[in-house]
VOVEX-901663 format. One record per residue: residue in three letters; x, y, z of N, C-alpha, C, CB in turn; residue number from 1. Coordinates in Angstrom, 2 decimals. Glycine has a CB too. Layout:
Ala|X|Y|Z|X|Y|Z|X|Y|Z|X|Y|Z|NUM
...
// end
This chain:
Unk|0.94|-1.14|0.03|0.03|-0.04|0.09|0.93|1.27|0.09|-0.92|-0.15|1.40|1
Unk|0.59|2.14|-0.90|1.37|3.42|-1.05|0.59|4.63|-0.17|1.48|3.82|-2.75|2
Unk|1.49|5.17|0.39|0.93|6.23|1.25|1.52|7.54|0.80|1.22|5.97|2.79|3
Unk|1.10|7.80|-0.42|1.59|9.05|-1.03|1.32|10.39|-0.47|1.11|9.09|-2.27|4
Unk|0.23|10.52|0.21|-0.39|11.56|0.76|0.19|11.93|2.41|-1.94|11.17|0.67|5
Unk|0.92|10.80|2.64|1.44|10.97|4.10|2.33|12.08|4.49|2.15|9.82|4.48|6
Unk|2.06|12.99|5.37|2.86|14.17|5.48|3.58|14.17|6.92|1.94|15.46|5.27|7
Unk|4.11|15.43|7.09|5.07|15.39|8.18|4.43|15.08|9.78|5.81|16.84|8.13|8
Unk|3.10|15.47|9.80|2.45|15.20|11.27|2.49|13.65|11.53|0.78|15.75|11.37|9
Unk|2.05|12.84|10.37|2.01|11.53|10.58|3.39|10.80|10.56|1.15|11.02|9.64|10
Unk|4.14|11.33|9.93|5.70|10.75|10.10|5.99|11.01|11.32|6.87|11.36|9.20|11
Unk|5.77|12.03|12.00|6.29|12.16|13.66|5.62|11.30|14.22|6.07|13.51|14.51|12
Unk|4.18|10.87|14.28|3.60|10.11|15.17|4.01|8.63|14.93|2.17|10.35|15.13|13
Unk|4.36|8.43|13.66|4.80|6.91|13.42|6.18|6.94|14.07|4.87|6.39|11.70|14
Unk|7.03|7.90|13.79|8.47|7.97|14.25|8.28|7.79|15.77|9.28|9.43|13.83|15
Unk|7.60|8.50|16.58|7.52|8.59|17.98|6.97|7.16|18.35|6.59|9.84|18.48|16
Unk|5.84|6.47|17.64|5.30|5.49|18.04|6.02|4.18|17.74|4.12|5.57|17.59|17
Unk|6.73|4.15|16.91|7.69|3.11|16.50|9.11|3.21|16.48|7.43|2.79|15.35|18
Unk|9.76|3.63|17.46|11.13|3.84|17.47|12.08|2.78|17.28|11.43|4.37|18.53|19
Unk|11.61|1.53|17.08|12.29|0.34|16.64|12.38|-0.05|15.43|11.90|-0.58|17.15|20
Unk|11.56|0.57|14.75|11.05|0.38|13.17|12.58|0.09|12.52|10.13|2.03|12.38|21
Unk|12.66|-0.84|11.94|13.98|-1.39|11.16|14.12|-0.88|9.69|13.95|-3.05|11.06|22
Unk|12.84|-0.83|9.04|12.85|-0.43|7.64|11.64|0.37|7.39|12.92|-1.63|6.69|23
Unk|11.75|1.26|6.57|10.60|2.22|6.22|10.49|2.71|4.83|10.68|3.41|7.05|24
Unk|9.62|2.47|3.97|9.47|2.75|2.73|8.71|4.12|2.43|8.86|1.63|2.19|25
Unk|9.40|5.20|2.05|8.77|6.45|2.01|8.74|6.89|0.40|9.59|7.52|2.99|26
Unk|9.02|5.84|-0.31|9.34|6.32|-1.87|7.96|6.82|-2.30|9.93|4.99|-2.99|27
Unk|7.93|7.79|-3.19|6.86|8.57|-3.75|5.99|9.46|-2.69|5.97|7.60|-4.48|28
Unk|6.32|9.45|-1.53|5.73|10.01|-0.29|6.16|11.53|-0.41|6.30|9.25|1.13|29
Unk|5.57|12.22|-1.50|5.92|13.65|-1.77|5.68|14.81|-0.63|5.13|14.04|-2.97|30
Unk|4.83|14.42|0.17|4.52|15.43|1.30|5.43|15.44|2.61|3.08|15.17|1.77|31
Unk|6.39|14.50|2.55|7.30|14.39|3.64|8.31|15.54|3.39|7.98|12.94|3.72|32
Unk|8.28|16.69|4.16|9.09|17.77|4.10|10.37|17.50|4.95|8.33|18.97|4.54|33
Unk|10.99|18.64|5.40|12.12|18.65|6.32|11.65|18.12|7.79|12.71|20.16|6.39|34
Unk|10.54|18.56|8.43|10.18|18.30|9.64|10.04|16.82|9.61|9.02|19.06|10.05|35
Unk|9.39|16.39|8.48|9.28|14.74|8.71|10.69|13.98|8.66|8.30|14.04|7.46|36
Unk|11.65|14.53|7.89|12.96|13.81|7.79|13.62|13.97|9.18|13.92|14.40|6.59|37
Unk|13.23|14.96|9.68|14.06|15.28|11.08|13.43|14.50|12.20|14.03|16.95|11.54|38
Unk|12.18|14.12|11.94|11.41|13.18|13.11|12.00|11.77|12.89|9.57|13.10|12.94|39
Unk|12.19|11.36|11.56|12.95|10.13|11.52|14.40|10.22|12.02|12.96|9.64|10.14|40
Unk|15.25|11.10|11.80|16.34|11.23|12.24|16.38|11.18|13.87|16.80|12.35|11.64|41
Unk|15.50|11.63|14.60|15.42|12.01|15.99|14.84|10.69|16.65|14.48|13.38|16.24|42
Unk|13.67|10.22|16.21|13.13|9.14|16.75|13.43|7.60|16.25|11.85|9.43|16.66|43
Unk|13.69|7.47|15.01|13.84|5.98|14.62|15.44|5.75|14.83|13.30|5.65|12.92|44
Unk|15.65|5.21|16.08|17.07|4.89|16.34|17.47|3.54|15.77|17.34|4.91|17.83|45
Unk|16.59|2.80|15.36|17.07|1.57|14.93|16.91|1.37|13.35|16.34|0.50|15.72|46
Unk|16.58|2.51|12.73|16.24|2.34|11.26|17.51|1.97|10.45|15.60|3.70|10.66|47
Unk|17.45|0.77|9.83|18.60|0.28|9.12|18.44|0.44|7.49|18.82|-1.26|9.54|48
Unk|17.17|0.41|7.01|16.72|0.53|5.61|15.87|1.46|5.33|16.18|-0.53|5.16|49
Unk|16.15|2.39|4.60|15.15|3.52|4.33|14.85|3.66|2.71|15.78|4.99|4.93|50
Unk|13.63|3.67|2.13|13.41|3.91|0.82|13.03|5.49|0.78|12.30|2.91|0.25|51
Unk|13.70|6.10|-0.28|13.43|7.35|-0.41|13.48|7.90|-1.74|14.19|7.99|0.36|52
Unk|13.32|6.79|-2.63|13.30|7.02|-4.12|12.15|7.63|-4.62|13.44|5.83|-4.84|53
Unk|12.30|8.20|-5.84|11.22|9.07|-6.44|10.35|10.03|-5.45|10.23|8.12|-7.15|54
Unk|11.27|10.76|-4.74|10.82|11.64|-3.80|10.96|13.09|-4.26|11.52|11.40|-2.57|55
Unk|9.97|13.97|-4.46|10.02|15.28|-4.98|10.81|16.17|-4.10|8.68|15.81|-5.19|56
Unk|10.70|16.00|-2.81|11.18|16.92|-1.91|12.34|16.55|-1.00|10.15|17.29|-1.18|57
Unk|13.07|15.37|-1.65|14.39|14.85|-1.09|15.50|15.69|-1.56|14.66|13.37|-1.50|58
Unk|15.84|16.83|-0.86|17.06|17.31|-1.35|18.03|17.47|-0.39|16.92|18.46|-1.99|59
Unk|18.94|18.57|-0.61|20.17|18.72|0.30|19.78|18.60|1.80|20.88|20.14|0.06|60
Unk|18.82|19.22|2.31|18.55|19.41|3.70|18.29|18.03|4.25|17.35|20.39|3.94|61
Unk|17.35|17.30|3.29|16.97|15.96|4.00|17.83|15.04|4.05|15.95|15.34|3.52|62
Unk|18.80|14.83|2.96|20.08|14.13|3.07|20.91|14.60|4.46|20.97|14.45|1.70|63
Unk|21.02|15.88|4.51|21.85|16.23|5.76|21.35|16.00|6.97|22.18|17.51|5.82|64
Unk|20.03|16.01|7.01|19.36|15.38|8.20|19.33|14.00|8.58|18.18|15.64|8.13|65
Unk|19.38|13.06|7.62|19.97|11.72|7.64|21.43|11.42|7.99|19.80|11.23|6.43|66
Unk|22.15|12.52|7.36|23.61|12.34|7.87|23.84|12.57|9.12|24.52|13.11|7.27|67
Unk|23.14|13.58|9.62|23.61|13.96|11.02|22.91|13.09|12.12|23.30|15.51|11.31|68
Unk|22.35|12.02|11.74|21.62|11.08|12.64|21.88|9.65|12.20|20.09|11.38|12.64|69
Unk|21.06|8.85|12.71|20.79|7.47|12.45|22.01|6.74|12.15|19.85|7.31|11.37|70
Unk|22.66|6.42|13.32|23.80|5.65|13.25|23.62|4.20|12.76|24.38|5.66|14.53|71
Unk|22.54|3.65|12.82|22.06|2.28|12.29|21.89|2.22|10.89|20.78|1.88|12.88|72
Unk|21.57|3.24|10.06|21.14|3.20|8.66|22.36|2.49|8.01|20.80|4.72|8.00|73
Unk|21.88|1.23|7.13|22.80|0.51|6.29|22.58|0.90|4.90|22.67|-0.98|6.45|74
Unk|21.27|0.85|4.50|20.74|1.03|3.19|19.90|2.05|2.99|20.13|0.00|2.79|75
Unk|20.26|3.02|2.07|19.43|4.21|1.58|19.12|3.93|0.14|20.20|5.63|1.73|76
Unk|17.92|3.71|-0.10|17.30|3.51|-1.50|16.86|4.97|-1.88|15.95|2.37|-1.52|77
Unk|17.65|5.16|-3.08|17.48|6.67|-3.60|18.20|6.69|-4.95|18.17|7.87|-2.52|78
Unk|17.53|7.30|-5.99|18.17|7.34|-7.00|18.84|8.65|-7.26|17.39|6.96|-7.91|79
Unk|20.11|8.55|-7.34|21.01|9.78|-7.55|20.76|10.64|-8.91|22.52|9.26|-7.58|80
Unk|20.52|9.79|-9.89|20.28|10.66|-11.06|18.85|10.78|-11.63|21.11|10.19|-12.11|81
Unk|18.02|10.59|-10.39|16.53|10.75|-10.63|16.20|12.21|-11.01|15.69|10.35|-9.32|82
Unk|15.37|12.62|-11.89|14.82|13.92|-11.82|14.23|14.70|-10.57|13.90|13.86|-12.65|83
Unk|13.76|13.59|-9.82|13.03|13.91|-8.68|14.38|14.66|-7.53|12.17|12.29|-8.09|84
Unk|15.48|13.99|-7.62|16.40|14.15|-6.46|17.18|15.75|-6.87|17.62|12.63|-6.35|85
Unk|17.35|16.62|-6.02|17.83|17.85|-6.09|18.77|18.11|-5.10|16.87|18.72|-6.06|86
Unk|19.76|17.10|-5.04|20.82|17.01|-4.14|22.26|17.31|-4.80|20.77|15.62|-3.53|87
Unk|22.86|18.32|-4.09|24.31|18.78|-4.68|25.36|17.60|-4.43|24.90|20.25|-3.88|88
Unk|26.20|17.66|-5.52|27.43|16.70|-5.46|28.20|16.69|-4.08|28.48|17.12|-6.60|89
Unk|28.21|18.05|-3.58|29.11|18.10|-2.24|28.20|17.55|-1.06|29.64|19.74|-1.85|90
Unk|27.10|17.73|-0.88|26.11|17.14|0.03|26.12|15.66|-0.10|24.72|17.68|-0.25|91
Unk|26.34|15.00|-1.45|26.57|13.65|-1.52|27.73|13.14|-0.94|26.54|13.27|-2.73|92
Unk|28.75|13.88|-1.34|30.15|13.40|-0.97|30.13|13.54|0.71|31.46|14.43|-1.78|93
Unk|29.82|14.56|1.13|29.66|14.60|2.78|29.01|13.37|3.28|28.75|15.86|3.31|94
Unk|27.90|13.11|2.77|27.11|11.96|3.51|28.05|10.74|3.29|25.49|11.67|2.86|95
Unk|28.44|10.37|1.98|29.20|9.29|1.66|30.55|9.13|2.60|29.53|9.42|0.19|96
Unk|31.12|10.31|2.94|32.27|10.36|3.79|31.92|9.96|5.19|32.87|11.72|3.78|97
Unk|30.79|10.75|5.76|30.60|10.48|7.02|29.72|9.09|7.52|30.02|11.66|7.45|98
Unk|29.20|8.40|6.43|28.31|7.45|6.50|28.82|6.38|5.48|26.92|8.00|6.24|99
Unk|30.13|6.13|5.32|30.86|5.35|4.46|30.21|3.96|4.59|32.38|5.38|4.80|100
Unk|29.68|3.38|5.55|29.00|2.11|5.71|27.77|2.01|4.94|28.70|1.87|7.08|101
Unk|26.92|3.18|4.84|25.53|3.13|4.25|25.72|2.93|2.62|24.66|4.59|4.63|102
Unk|25.29|2.02|2.23|24.93|1.50|0.88|23.84|2.56|0.27|24.29|-0.11|0.99|103
Unk|24.13|3.26|-0.82|23.11|4.00|-1.57|22.68|3.23|-2.92|23.69|5.46|-1.92|104
Unk|21.61|2.66|-2.71|21.03|1.89|-3.90|20.09|2.60|-4.71|20.35|0.69|-3.49|105
Unk|20.22|2.68|-6.05|19.36|3.40|-6.78|18.18|2.55|-7.80|20.31|4.29|-7.57|106
// end
């Protein structure tokens, strides 16, 4: 089931209610903005796999929010060359340097 219309308030409630969530699929969830990504960073302490591909609002700030948190993150599904992504090369390099064990899958 796709929850394309899920927004920041719902993300916050899910993140707070399920802190031990190991995998979360937010592909195509275009209404998740920076507050939602920050909620994930803050509350989802065991998140290992995150699907963020085909996300219109996944930009520099969102990747930076994930970079500054989530020590458990192992796999990030995100299409670097997608027209949806608006992330600079420098932000990607910083993420890869600090999160060298995270696999970015496209």
